[in-house]
C-alpha positions in Angstrom: -22.7 -23.7 39.2 -19.8 -24.3 36.8 -16.5 -25.5 38.3 -13.5 -23.3 37.4 -10.7 -24.9 35.4 -8.5 -24.8 38.5 -11.1 -26.7 40.5 -11.5 -29.4 37.7 -7.7 -29.8 37.5 -7.4 -30.1 41.3 -10.0 -32.9 41.4 -9.1 -34.5 38.1 -12.0 -37.0 38.3 -12.9 -38.5 34.9 -15.3 -41.2 34.1 -14.6 -43.4 31.0 -17.8 -45.0 29.9 -17.3 -48.1 27.7 -20.4 -49.5 26.0 -20.2 -53.2 25.8 -22.1 -55.6 23.5 -21.9 -59.4 22.9 -18.1 -59.5 22.3 -16.3 -61.4 25.1 -13.0 -61.7 23.1 -13.1 -58.0 22.3 -13.6 -57.3 26.0 -10.5 -59.2 27.0 -8.4 -57.1 24.6 -9.9 -53.8 25.4 -9.7 -54.5 29.2 -6.0 -55.0 28.8 -5.6 -51.8 26.8 -7.6 -49.8 29.3 -5.5 -51.2 32.2 -2.4 -49.9 30.5 -3.6 -46.3 29.8 -1.5 -43.5 31.2 -3.3 -41.7 34.0 -1.8 -38.4 35.1 -0.6 -38.4 38.7 -3.3 -36.0 40.1 -6.2 -37.7 38.3 -8.7 -40.3 39.4 -10.3 -42.3 36.7 -13.2 -44.6 37.0 -14.0 -47.0 34.2 -17.6 -47.9 33.7 -18.4 -50.9 31.6 -22.0 -50.7 30.4 -23.2 -54.2 29.4 -25.5 -53.4 26.4 -27.9 -56.4 26.5 -25.3 -59.0 25.9 -26.3 -62.6 25.4 -23.0 -64.3 26.0 -20.6 -64.7 29.0 -19.8 -61.0 29.0 -21.2 -60.3 32.5 -19.1 -63.1 34.0 -15.9 -62.0 32.1 -16.4 -58.4 33.2 -16.9 -59.3 36.8 -13.9 -61.5 36.9 -11.5 -59.1 35.2 -8.8 -57.5 37.3 -7.5 -54.1 36.1 -4.5 -52.9 37.9 -4.6 -49.1 37.7 -8.1 -47.8 37.3 -11.2 -48.2 39.5 -14.0 -49.7 37.5 -17.6 -50.8 37.8 -20.0 -52.9 35.8 -23.5 -51.8 35.0 -26.1 -53.4 32.9 -28.6 -52.0 30.4 -31.1 -54.8 29.6 -32.8 -53.0 26.7 -30.9 -52.9 23.4 -30.0 -49.5 22.2 -26.6 -47.7 22.2 -28.1 -44.4 23.5 -29.8 -46.3 26.4 -26.4 -47.8 27.3 -24.7 -44.4 27.2 -27.4 -42.9 29.4 -26.9 -45.8 31.9 -23.2 -45.1 32.0 -23.8 -41.4 32.7 -26.1 -42.3 35.5 -23.5 -44.5 37.1 -20.6 -42.0 36.7 -19.2 -39.5 39.1 -16.6 -37.7 37.0 -16.3 -34.0 36.1 -15.5 -35.1 32.6 -17.2 -38.0 30.9 -15.3 -39.9 28.2 -17.0 -42.3 25.9 -15.7 -45.2 23.9 -16.8 -48.7 22.7 -15.7 -52.2 23.3 -14.1 -52.6 19.9 -11.9 -49.4 20.2 -8.2 -49.6 21.0 -7.3 -46.1 22.3 -3.8 -44.7 22.3 -1.9 -45.0 25.5 -2.3 -41.2 26.2 -6.1 -41.2 25.2 -7.3 -40.1 28.7 -5.1 -37.1 29.0 -5.5 -36.0 25.4 -9.2 -36.1 25.3 -9.9 -34.8 28.9 -7.2 -32.1 29.3 -8.8 -29.5 27.0 -12.1 -29.9 28.9 -10.4 -29.8 32.3 -8.4 -26.7 31.4 -11.6 -24.9 30.3 -10.6 -24.7 26.6 -13.9 -26.3 25.5 -16.9 -28.1 26.8 -16.6 -31.2 24.5 -13.9 -33.0 22.5 -14.2 -35.4 19.6 -11.3 -37.6 18.9 -10.1 -39.2 15.6 -11.4 -42.7 14.8 -9.6 -44.9 12.3 -11.0 -48.2 10.9 -9.1 -51.3 11.7 -7.3 -52.6 8.6 -9.5 -55.7 8.3 -12.6 -53.5 7.9 -11.2 -51.4 5.1 -12.5 -52.0 1.6 -11.2 -50.6 -1.7 -14.6 -49.3 -2.7 -15.2 -47.3 0.5 -15.6 -43.5 0.3 -15.5 -41.2 3.3 -19.3 -41.5 3.8 -19.0 -45.3 4.2 -16.3 -44.9 6.8 -18.5 -42.3 8.7 -21.3 -44.9 8.8 -18.8 -47.1 10.7 -18.0 -44.2 13.0 -14.6 -43.6 11.4 -14.1 -39.8 11.2 -10.5 -39.8 9.9 -11.7 -39.0 6.4 -13.7 -35.9 7.3 -12.9 -32.6 5.6 -11.5 -29.6 7.4 -14.2 -27.7 9.3 -16.6 -30.7 9.5 -17.4 -31.8 13.1 -19.2 -34.9 14.2 -19.3 -36.4 17.7 -19.1 -40.2 17.8 -19.6 -42.1 21.0 -16.5 -44.3 20.2 -14.1 -41.4 21.0 -15.5 -38.3 22.6 -15.6 -36.4 25.9 -17.9 -33.8 27.5 -17.8 -31.7 30.7 -20.5 -32.9 33.1 -22.0 -29.5 33.2 -22.8 -29.8 29.5 -25.4 -32.3 30.5 -27.5 -29.6 32.2 -28.7 -28.5 28.8 -28.9 -31.9 27.1 -29.2 -34.4 30.0 -29.1 -37.6 27.9 -28.7 -39.3 24.6 -31.9 -39.7 22.6 -32.8 -43.4 22.6 -34.4 -43.1 19.2 -31.1 -41.8 17.6 -28.6 -44.6 17.6 -27.5 -47.5 15.4 -30.4 -49.8 14.7 -33.0 -47.1 15.4 -34.0 -43.9 13.5 -30.4 -43.0 12.8 -27.4 -41.2 14.3 
């Protein structure tokens, strides 16, 4: 059964799933940013860090981290594959709304509210947010297609729609039709 918009707003439980690779330094930065995100007063947010087959000290750093505001948990996906990590995060989550991002993304302070509110209010079942490349990744020869390959959707034309795991949200009931991400379709596999 679908929850009404009112019921979703009353509970306000969101799960932010962060896929993590072998990037300890990126984790420290992202952890600090996530801890400073604005969380609306009537919401509960759980942050789920999915360790995506890291081979460095990521597990120890994640377990030792102390975030002040949100509740968070650490889960591990031993097999390499971004979609496998996303699926592991979904399995560990409890939220009515599932938000997805990566370890190298620095979300805006109001990211949680902006991406989850349209779903919670029943305006849509899924939201894709804008992704811009960090300045040090930009190259003068890049065209929009190259930025898209790096999951930057800021150069998309009006009317185009792509969902990127680095900045998207979906209502949990949307998983009834498509219960998981296809492990064959992710970076390093058959494609996106």
